[in-house]
N, C-alpha and C positions, 0 to 999 in steps of 0.2 A: 222259320229261321230266316233272318234277313240276308243272309249270304248264299242262299239258294235261289237260283234264277231258272224258271221254267222255260224251255224252248219248245213250242208247240210243234208236234209232228205234222208232216205234209200229207201222210196217208193214215187217217185214224182209223180206217177200216182194217188195217194190218195188225191190230193189236191181239188177235187170238192166239192161243197156245197151240203147240203141236205135241202135247204130251199125251200118250195113249191113256184112256180111262174107260171103265165100263159105263153104261147108261146110268144116269142118276135122275129119277123122275122128280126129285125135290129140288133140283138145281134152279137157280133163279131164271125165270122165264124171259124170253125175248119179248118184243112188243106184241106179238101175236099169240103169246102163251106157249110158244114152242122153244125148246132149248137145243143147243148144239148136240147134247147127248142124245136127244130124241132123233135127230137127223142121222147121227152116227148109228144108232140102233136100227133105224129104218133102212139105212143103205148096207147094213152089215159090215161096217168099217169102224175104225177108232176115230176119236175126235181129232187125233193128229192128221189123219187123211182128210177129214172134213176141212180142217183149218188150211191145209196145204192147197186144196182145191179152191177155197174162197180167196186165198192170198196169192195163188198161182206162184208159190214160193218153193216148191220141191217137186220131184219126179213122182207121178202118179199114173198108173196105167189107164189107157183110154177107156176101157170098159168100166173100171172103178170109178173114174172121173164122172162118167155118164150116170152111174147109180147114185152118186152123190148129188149131182145136179138134179136128177129126177126127184130125189128125196126132198131137197130144198124147195123145189117147185111143188111138189105134192102136199108137203106140210106148211107151205106158204110161209117158210122160215125167213125172218128178216133180222140179220145179225145186229146185236146191240153191243157196242163197245163196253158200256158200263156192265151189262148183263154178262158178258163173257169174262170181263175181268173179276167179277165177283164169284161166278161159278168156278173159275179156274184159279182163284187166288192169285190174280196177276194185277199188276198195276199199270201196265202199258207204258212204263217209264223206266229208263235206266239212270243211273247216278255216275258222275265222273268227279273225282277228287283231284284238284290241281294245286301246286303251291302258290301259284300266281296266275292272273289273267291278262297282265300287262305284257306288252311286247309281241313282236310279230311271229316269234316262234310258237308261243302257246296259242296265239289266235288261229294260226294255220292248222294246228293239231285239233283244236276244238271244231273248226269249220269242217274238217274232214270227218270227224266223228259224228257231227250233227247231220250232216248230209246223209250219210249211210244209215244212221238211226232213224231218220225221217223216212227213208225208202222202206224200212222195215216196220213203219208204222209205230214208232216209239217217240215219246217225248224224252227231253233230257233235263235233268237237275244237276246243277253244277255247284260244287262247293270249292271255294278258294280259301286255302288255309292260311294265306298270307296275313299276319297281324292278328290272327285269332287265338283265343284261348280255348282250353278244354277240347283240343282237336279229337281226342278218341271219342268223347261223348257225341260230337257233331257227326263224326263218320259213322258210328253205330246207329245214330238216329236216322240218317240219310239211308243206310243200308236196309232199315226196317221198313222204308217207304218205297222202295224200288224193286225191280225184278232182278237187277244185276248191278255190279259196280266195277268201274274202271278206277285204278289209282295210279297216279302219275308220280314216277321217281320215289324219293324217299320222303314223301309228305307224312307218312305215318309208319310207325315201327312194325316189324314183322309180327310181333304178338297181337297187334290190332287187326292186321290182315287174317291171323289165325282165328280171331274172334268172329270176324266178318264171314269167314268160311264156315265156321262152326254153326253159324245161324242159318246155313243152308243157302246163302246167297252166292250165286255165281260170280267170280272175281277175275278180272284181267288186269295184270300190271303192265305199265307202260314205262319203257326206259328205266328199268330197274332189274336187279339181279333176281334169279329165280327163287321162289318159294315153293316148297313141295306141294304137288297137286294144283298148282294154279298156273293158268296161262300166262305167258309173258310175250311181249312184243317189243322189240328194240331195233335200233339201227347199228349197222357195223361202225366201230370207232377205232379199233386198234390198228388194223392194217391201213386204213386211210391216214392215221396220224403218223404212222412209220413212212409212208410214201411221201407225205408233205415234208416231214423232217429231212428225209433223204435229198429231196429237192433243194431245200435250203442249204444243206451241207455241200451238195455238188455245185452250188453257185457261190461258194466261198464264205458262207455265214457259219461262224463257230460259236460266237458268244450269243447263244439262243435263251431267250427268257420265255417262260410259260406263265400266262396270265388266266388264272382260274383256280377254283378250289376242288381238288380230287375227292375231298371228303363230302362235298355237297351233293354229288350225283354220281351214279355209275357210269354214265356217258363221260363226264369229265375225267373220272378216274382212269378209264380206258384210254383216253387221248393223252393223259399224261404218261401213262405206261408206255404207249407207243413211242412217243417223242424221247422220254428218258432212256428207253431201251436201245433205240438207234444210236443216241449220243454215246452211250456206254459202249457199244459194239465198235464205234468208230474211235475210241479212246479219248473221249471227251467227258469229263465229269459234269453230270447235269447240275444246273443251279436249282435250288429249291423253288417249287412254284410259288409265284406271287399271288397269293389268295385274294380274290375279289368276287363281287357279285355279277350276276348276268345283266349288266345294265351299261349304257353309254357313259352315265356319270361315274361309275366304278372304273371303267377303262380309261377315262380321262385322269382320274385321280392317281392310280397306280402307274400309269404311262408317264406322267410328269415327273413322278419321283424317279423312275428308271431312266428316262431320257435326259434328266437335268444333271445326272451324276457326272462329276468331273472326271472320274476314271472308271474304266471297265464298263462303259455304256454298252448295252446289248446291241449286236448288229441285227437281230431279228426278234420280233415279238410274235410268238405263236399264242393266239387268243383262243379261249375255250368257246367263244360264240361270236357271231358278227356284231352284236351291239358292243361288246368290249372292244373289239377291233376298230369300229367306227369311232369310238371315243379316243382310242389311241391315234388314229389318223388325224383327228382335229388337234389333239395335243401337239403331235409333231409339226403340224402347220403353225400353231401358235408360237412354238419355240423356234420357228425358222429352219426346221430340219427338213431335208429332201426325202421323200418316200418314192422309190427305194434306195435312192443314193446313199443317204446317211443311216437309215434303218428300214429293213423290211417288215412288213406287217401282214399277218394272215388271220383269218376268222374261221368260223365254222357254222353251217346251216345254209348259206346262200339265200338269204332274205333279199328282197327286192332292192333294198338300199345298197346291198354289197355290189349289185351289178351296175349301179349308176354313180357310185362313188368315183371320185377322181383323186388319186389313181385308182383304177378298178381293183377291187379287193379280191386277193387270192383266198380261197376259202374251200371247204368241203360241202357239197351239196348233199342234203339228205331229204327223203321224201316225206315231208311233214305232214301233209294232208293224208297221204296213204297210211302213215302211221295211226292217225286218228280213225280213218275208214277201217282199217284192219282190226282195230280193237273193238269198234262197234260190231263188226260181223263175227268176230270170235266170241263176243259176249252173247250175242243172239244164238249161236250155235249151242252154247252151254245152257241157255235159258230154255230153249225149246226141246233139248235133249237130243239134238242131232249128233252130239259128240260128247263123250264122257272123259276120255283121256285128256290130260293136260298137254298143250302144244306150246313150243317155244320157237317164235319166228324171229329172224334177224333180216332186216331189210338192207339192201345194198346202198352204199354211199359212193360218192365220186369226187376226187379231187378236182378243182377248178382252178387252174392257173391263170392270173390277171397281172396287172402291172404292178401291184404293191410289193411284189417280191423280185421285181427285176425283169419280168416277162411282158410282152405287149398283149392287149386284149385281142 
């Protein structure tokens, strides 16, 4: 498939499994004709333990470790990545499905994911669904060629997730609402959006517009829920969200329409991400408006450009690399059988106040 990009691992020797299994004499041999199953049988342990000793990836008692190392030395076992993959029905590769690979947010998440995957000895196949057709077929094809799959946001429907799970492929969902029996990893959005909205209200801003599409992602939906909830509690009827994509160009387009209005121009624009907000900042400048004098603008993510924009962009910092890294570790735990029960992790976010809403950096 042309839209799959292989990212080579940095530790190819880490591709072995940790799933316990009895000795199987007919398993594909290593270079010296010795298999990992024979090493396990000689040491009186499972292949899980042999794999952990070779990878130094989990707790193994000292005496047990010595037995495994002695068996490896006695049998002159030389691990073969290919041989292990065949014997254990493993690919030594993970897959990740993203809606798009453009933009700093997605790049940071992918970097975090790939860094940890490489530490674990796995390569990464990336499928971007942007502009693609027959997404279901592409996702199922990818799932058939990897040990586990990470799916970001609402790139595929729940029924497709169910199909992948039914194939026996471990799945981790990123930035998405939970699906039964599947790991999810997300960042906190509701409380941070409430805090950001309260800050704007406390500085006299009452006509607040939200730029983003709550139907496009669970994260955006939670941000809109936080903002509209606080406005309602303060006796202010929320405006309908101004739907736009996660891009600077989208931010420029909708901001021009809002800020050019003769009447009822918003006093503050709360943007669903920093790219939208940066587009809004540029539009305000082009229209001769002062930020924050004429309009306050906030974003979300705290990408590098947000820190160096002038005025500095008020935003919500989220751990983008950690989000990807956590996903890689969670997927590995499910692949090697260290954990069976699904886990739902929510990472902390932080409101960062800068000059674009009236404060100083």
